[in-house]
C-alpha positions in Angstrom: 19.7 -10.7 -2.6 18.2 -8.9 -5.7 14.4 -8.1 -5.0 12.0 -7.4 -7.7 11.0 -3.8 -8.8 8.1 -3.6 -6.5 9.7 -5.1 -3.3 12.9 -3.1 -3.9 10.6 0.0 -3.8 9.1 -0.9 -0.7 12.4 -1.8 1.1 13.8 1.4 -0.5 11.9 3.6 2.3 13.4 1.5 4.9 17.0 2.7 6.2 17.8 1.0 9.4 14.8 1.0 11.6 13.4 -1.6 13.6 10.9 -3.4 11.2 7.6 -5.8 10.9 6.7 -7.3 7.8 3.2 -8.0 8.2 1.7 -11.0 5.9 5.4 -12.0 4.9 4.9 -15.3 3.1 8.3 -16.1 1.4 10.2 -13.9 3.7 12.3 -12.1 1.2 11.6 -8.8 2.5 12.6 -9.6 6.0 15.7 -11.4 4.8 16.8 -8.2 2.8 16.2 -6.2 5.6 18.4 -8.2 7.7 20.9 -8.0 5.2 20.4 -4.2 4.9 21.5 -3.8 8.4 18.3 -3.1 10.2 18.7 -4.1 14.0 15.2 -5.7 14.6 13.4 -7.4 11.6 9.9 -9.4 12.6 8.2 -11.6 10.0 4.5 -12.2 10.5 2.0 -14.2 8.9 -1.6 -15.7 9.9 -0.7 -19.0 7.9 1.9 -21.4 9.2 3.0 -22.8 6.2 3.8 -19.4 4.6 5.5 -18.5 7.9 7.6 -21.9 7.6 8.7 -20.6 4.4 9.9 -17.5 5.6 11.9 -19.2 8.4 13.3 -21.9 5.7 14.8 -18.6 3.8 15.8 -16.7 7.2 17.0 -19.7 9.0 20.8 -18.2 9.4 19.5 -14.9 10.3 18.2 -13.2 13.7 14.8 -12.6 12.2 11.9 -13.0 14.5 8.8 -15.0 13.5 5.2 -14.4 14.7 2.2 -16.2 13.9 -1.0 -14.5 14.2 -3.4 -11.8 12.8 -2.0 -8.6 11.3 -0.5 -6.2 13.7 -2.0 -7.7 16.7 0.9 -9.8 17.3 3.3 -6.8 17.8 3.8 -5.1 21.2 3.6 -1.4 21.3 6.8 0.6 20.5 9.1 -2.7 19.6 9.4 -1.4 16.0 9.6 1.8 14.1 7.8 0.6 10.8 5.7 -1.8 9.6 5.2 -3.0 6.0 1.8 -4.4 5.0 2.1 -5.3 1.4 0.1 -7.7 -1.0 -3.3 -7.7 0.5 -6.6 -5.9 -0.3 -6.9 -2.4 0.9 -10.2 -3.0 2.9 -8.3 -5.9 4.7 -5.5 -3.4 5.4 -7.8 -0.8 7.1 -9.3 -3.9 9.1 -5.8 -4.6 10.2 -4.9 -1.1 11.0 -8.0 -0.5 12.8 -7.6 -3.5 15.1 -4.3 -2.7 16.3 -4.6 1.1 17.0 -2.2 1.4 19.8 0.5 -0.2 17.9 0.2 2.0 15.1 0.0 5.1 16.8 3.6 4.5 18.2 5.2 3.7 14.8 7.2 6.3 12.8 5.6 5.2 9.7 4.0 2.4 7.7 4.6 1.2 4.2 1.0 -0.2 2.6 1.1 -1.8 -0.8 -2.4 -2.8 -1.7 -3.4 -5.3 -4.4 -7.0 -3.7 -4.7 -9.3 -1.2 -3.3 -6.6 1.6 -3.0 -9.6 3.9 -3.4 -11.0 2.9 -0.2 -7.8 2.6 1.6 -6.8 6.1 0.6 -10.4 7.4 2.0 -9.6 5.8 5.3 -5.9 7.0 5.3 -7.2 10.6 4.9 -9.2 10.6 7.8 -6.5 9.9 10.4 -3.1 9.7 8.5 -0.6 11.7 6.7 0.6 10.4 3.3 4.3 11.1 3.5 5.3 9.6 0.1 3.6 7.5 -2.8 5.2 5.5 -5.5 4.0 3.5 -8.6 5.7 0.4 -9.9 4.8 -1.3 -13.1 6.0 -5.0 -13.1 4.8 -8.0 -14.6 1.9 -6.1 -16.6 0.1 -4.5 -13.7 0.9 -1.1 -11.6 1.3 -1.5 -8.0 0.2 1.5 -5.6 2.5 1.9 -2.5 2.3 4.5 0.0 4.4 5.5 3.2 2.1 7.1 5.9 2.1 7.7 9.2 -0.4 8.2 12.0 -1.7 11.8 13.0 -5.4 11.0 14.2 -6.2 14.3 12.3 -8.2 14.2 9.1 -6.9 15.7 5.9 -9.6 17.7 3.9 -9.5 16.4 0.3 -11.8 15.8 -2.5 -13.1 12.5 -3.4 -11.1 12.2 -6.5 -8.0 12.6 -4.5 -8.9 8.7 -3.1 -8.0 7.4 -6.8 -4.8 9.2 -7.1 -1.0 8.8 -6.1 -0.4 12.6 -5.9 2.8 12.6 -4.3 4.2 10.5 -7.0 2.2 12.3 -9.8 3.2 16.0 -9.0 6.8 14.5 -8.8 6.3 13.5 -12.2 7.5 9.9 -11.7 7.0 8.0 -15.0 5.2 5.1 -13.8 3.1 7.2 -11.8 2.0 9.5 -14.7 1.6 6.2 -17.0 -0.8 4.9 -14.4 -2.9 8.0 -14.4 -3.5 7.4 -18.3 -4.0 3.7 -17.6 -6.8 4.4 -15.1 -8.7 7.0 -17.1 -8.6 4.8 -20.2 -9.8 1.9 -18.1 -12.7 3.7 -16.8 -13.7 4.8 -20.5 -13.2 1.1 -21.5 -15.8 -0.1 -18.5 -18.3 2.4 -19.9 -18.1 0.8 -23.2 -19.3 -2.2 -21.9 -22.0 -1.2 -19.3 -25.5 -2.1 -20.6 -28.5 0.3 -21.0 -30.2 -0.3 -17.7 -31.2 2.1 -15.1 -28.4 0.7 -13.2 -26.2 0.5 -15.9 -27.0 4.0 -16.9 -26.4 5.5 -13.2 -22.9 3.6 -13.3 -22.2 5.3 -16.9 -22.6 8.6 -15.7 -20.6 7.9 -12.2 -17.9 6.5 -14.6 -18.1 9.6 -16.7 -18.1 12.1 -13.8 -14.8 10.2 -12.3 -13.2 10.5 -16.1 -14.0 14.5 -16.2 -12.6 14.8 -12.9 -9.4 13.0 -13.3 -8.7 14.7 -16.6 -9.6 18.2 -15.0 -7.2 17.3 -12.4 -4.6 16.5 -14.9 -5.0 19.7 -16.8 -4.7 21.9 -13.6 -1.7 19.9 -12.0 0.5 18.3 -14.7 
């Protein structure tokens, strides 16, 4: 099976671990991981129709299926890795918090937020270690993905680090460098559209400060 660049990047972090795909939807990821030879693959979704789509695609495999919310359908230590992709970052935080014991027993998690990556990183730095990051440009947008492990220990970083896929940037990945330029230009564009009100001027000042911090980080590190 041929995957999109986004899904190929996500599954590229999986070797032959026991793995669960949370919010599997179409079932492409579990099917591919079963083909790849993973010894145990679990596909989960909170939506019965979505899970049925996955069942149909994986009907001739030994992929397991669980209907339910997030990681709460898993038993502690039954998988080595978990994939949570295609959801908002705030929802991901809620799912991880709701299944702490499962999370603690994992070797790693792969997270691919569709939005609120800043809030997700802020949460991750409070108790996780970021092992790797990737940026993939596909269908006109940038997708951020992170491989992390739970440590229970906070990592001290600057607030600007919540915006940045630092591992991918420091490695010099092309899509990550383009993403950084895109992020700065996007914030500049927002500044030009904000009205001249008290709240607008405050918002502009915040964005200008973020732009300056991003540009300074770029000069110092790249």
